[in-house]
C-alpha positions as CSV (number, residue, x, y, z in Angstrom):
1,M,5.6,87.5,-16.3
2,S,2.9,89.1,-18.4
3,K,-0.5,87.5,-18.8
4,S,0.3,86.7,-22.4
5,D,3.6,85.0,-21.4
6,N,1.7,83.0,-18.8
7,L,-0.8,81.9,-21.4
8,E,2.0,81.0,-23.8
9,S,3.7,78.9,-21.0
10,R,0.4,77.1,-20.4
11,C,0.1,76.3,-24.1
12,I,3.6,74.9,-24.2
13,E,3.0,72.8,-21.0
14,H,-0.4,71.6,-22.5
15,A,1.5,70.3,-25.5
16,V,4.0,68.5,-23.4
17,E,1.2,67.0,-21.2
18,E,-0.8,65.8,-24.2
19,F,2.3,64.0,-25.3
20,T,3.6,62.6,-22.0
21,K,0.3,61.9,-20.3
22,G,-2.4,62.1,-23.0
23,G,-0.9,59.5,-25.2
24,L,-0.9,61.7,-28.3
25,Y,1.9,61.6,-30.9
26,C,4.1,64.7,-30.8
27,S,2.4,66.1,-33.9
28,E,-1.0,65.6,-32.5
29,A,-0.1,67.1,-29.1
30,I,1.2,70.3,-30.6
31,L,-1.7,70.8,-32.9
32,K,-4.3,70.1,-30.1
33,A,-2.6,72.4,-27.6
34,F,-2.2,75.3,-30.1
35,S,-5.6,74.9,-31.6
36,E,-7.2,75.1,-28.1
37,S,-4.9,77.9,-26.9
38,Y,-4.9,80.1,-30.0
39,D,-8.4,79.5,-31.2
40,L,-7.4,78.2,-34.6
41,G,-10.9,77.1,-35.5
42,L,-10.3,73.4,-35.5
43,T,-12.9,71.0,-34.1
44,P,-11.5,68.0,-32.2
45,E,-12.5,65.9,-35.3
46,L,-9.9,67.9,-37.3
47,Y,-7.1,67.1,-34.9
48,K,-6.8,63.9,-37.0
49,I,-4.9,65.8,-39.6
50,A,-1.8,65.5,-37.5
51,T,-1.9,61.8,-36.9
52,A,-0.1,60.7,-40.0
53,F,2.8,63.0,-39.1
54,G,3.6,61.0,-35.9
55,V,6.8,59.0,-35.6
56,G,8.4,61.0,-38.4
57,L,5.7,60.6,-41.1
58,G,3.7,57.5,-40.4
59,G,6.4,55.6,-38.7
60,A,9.1,56.3,-41.3
61,K,11.1,58.3,-38.6
62,C,11.8,61.0,-41.2
63,C,10.8,64.6,-40.4
64,C,10.1,65.0,-36.6
65,G,6.4,65.2,-35.8
66,C,7.1,68.2,-33.5
67,V,8.3,70.1,-36.6
68,T,5.4,68.9,-38.8
69,G,2.8,69.5,-36.1
70,S,4.2,73.0,-35.6
71,A,4.2,73.6,-39.3
72,I,0.5,72.7,-39.4
73,V,-0.2,75.3,-36.7
74,L,1.8,78.0,-38.6
75,S,0.1,77.1,-41.8
76,L,-3.3,77.4,-40.2
77,V,-2.4,81.0,-39.2
78,T,-0.6,82.0,-42.4
79,G,-1.7,79.6,-45.2
80,R,-3.6,80.4,-48.3
81,N,-6.9,79.3,-49.6
82,T,-6.4,80.0,-53.3
83,A,-3.5,79.9,-55.8
84,V,-3.7,83.7,-56.2
85,E,-2.8,84.3,-52.6
86,S,0.8,84.5,-51.6
87,E,2.5,81.6,-49.8
88,D,5.5,83.8,-48.8
89,L,4.6,84.3,-45.2
90,A,3.7,80.7,-44.6
91,F,7.0,79.6,-46.2
92,S,9.0,82.2,-44.3
93,V,7.7,81.2,-40.8
94,S,7.8,77.4,-41.5
95,S,11.4,77.9,-42.7
96,Q,12.2,79.8,-39.5
97,L,10.6,77.0,-37.5
98,H,12.8,74.4,-39.3
99,D,16.0,76.4,-38.9
100,E,15.4,77.2,-35.2
101,F,14.5,73.6,-34.4
102,K,17.6,72.3,-36.2
103,K,19.8,74.9,-34.6
104,R,18.5,73.9,-31.1
105,F,18.5,70.2,-31.6
106,K,21.1,69.7,-34.4
107,A,18.6,67.7,-36.6
108,T,14.9,67.6,-37.7
109,C,14.9,63.9,-38.6
110,C,13.1,61.7,-36.0
111,R,15.6,58.8,-36.7
112,V,18.6,61.0,-36.0
113,L,17.0,62.8,-33.0
114,T,16.2,59.4,-31.3
115,S,19.2,57.4,-32.4
116,K,20.8,57.2,-29.0
117,V,17.7,55.9,-27.1
118,E,15.7,52.7,-27.2
119,W,12.3,53.4,-28.9
120,L,9.5,53.7,-26.4
121,S,11.8,53.5,-23.4
122,P,11.3,56.1,-20.6
123,E,14.5,57.9,-21.9
124,H,12.9,58.1,-25.4
125,L,9.7,59.6,-24.1
126,E,11.6,62.0,-21.9
127,Q,13.8,63.1,-24.8
128,C,10.9,63.5,-27.2
129,A,9.1,65.5,-24.5
130,C,12.0,68.0,-24.7
131,Y,11.5,68.2,-28.5
132,V,7.8,68.8,-28.0
133,R,8.6,71.6,-25.5
134,G,11.2,73.1,-27.9
135,A,9.0,73.0,-30.9
136,A,6.2,74.6,-28.9
137,E,8.5,77.3,-27.6
138,I,9.7,78.1,-31.1
139,T,6.2,78.1,-32.5
140,T,5.0,80.4,-29.7
141,D,7.8,82.8,-30.3
142,I,7.1,82.9,-34.1
143,L,3.4,83.5,-33.4
144,K,4.2,86.3,-31.0
145,T,7.1,88.0,-32.7
146,K,6.4,87.5,-36.4
147,L,2.6,87.2,-36.5
148,N,1.6,89.3,-33.5
149,K,-0.7,86.4,-32.3
150,N,-1.2,85.6,-28.7
151,P,-3.2,82.9,-27.0
152,N,-6.9,83.4,-26.4
153,P,-7.4,83.8,-22.7
154,V,-10.8,82.2,-22.8
155,N,-9.5,78.9,-24.2
156,K,-7.7,76.3,-22.1
157,G,-4.1,75.6,-22.8
């Protein structure tokens, strides 16, 4: 395992831990872990941008927070600041994230993904931890293969 692979694994595990032990929503856990591991320039105060995406958009159980949290990460890397800049890369990688997550888990809707478990039961949290891990793996792969971006070894993750 290369040093980069080890740092990527630590980032993924950091996201899972922030969700399972840190009490963060999936969207928040992914943003925090990737921000810290990939030096995305966010202060802890800015992690709040992921809160409303928890529980599938503010409790609506619509789009899974793992997907939206990962989309925020990818947008921080590829997004634009002005209307004259292209959105093509951001759209391409977020579409890839969506498609890979759906291929792996058969849905991107929180309500569908969690339909067979009781909400907040140990089974629910274990299942969602798998989604956090999967979204983090997909995001890590996109960052590495499509964007040539690796974790920063001086940051925790």
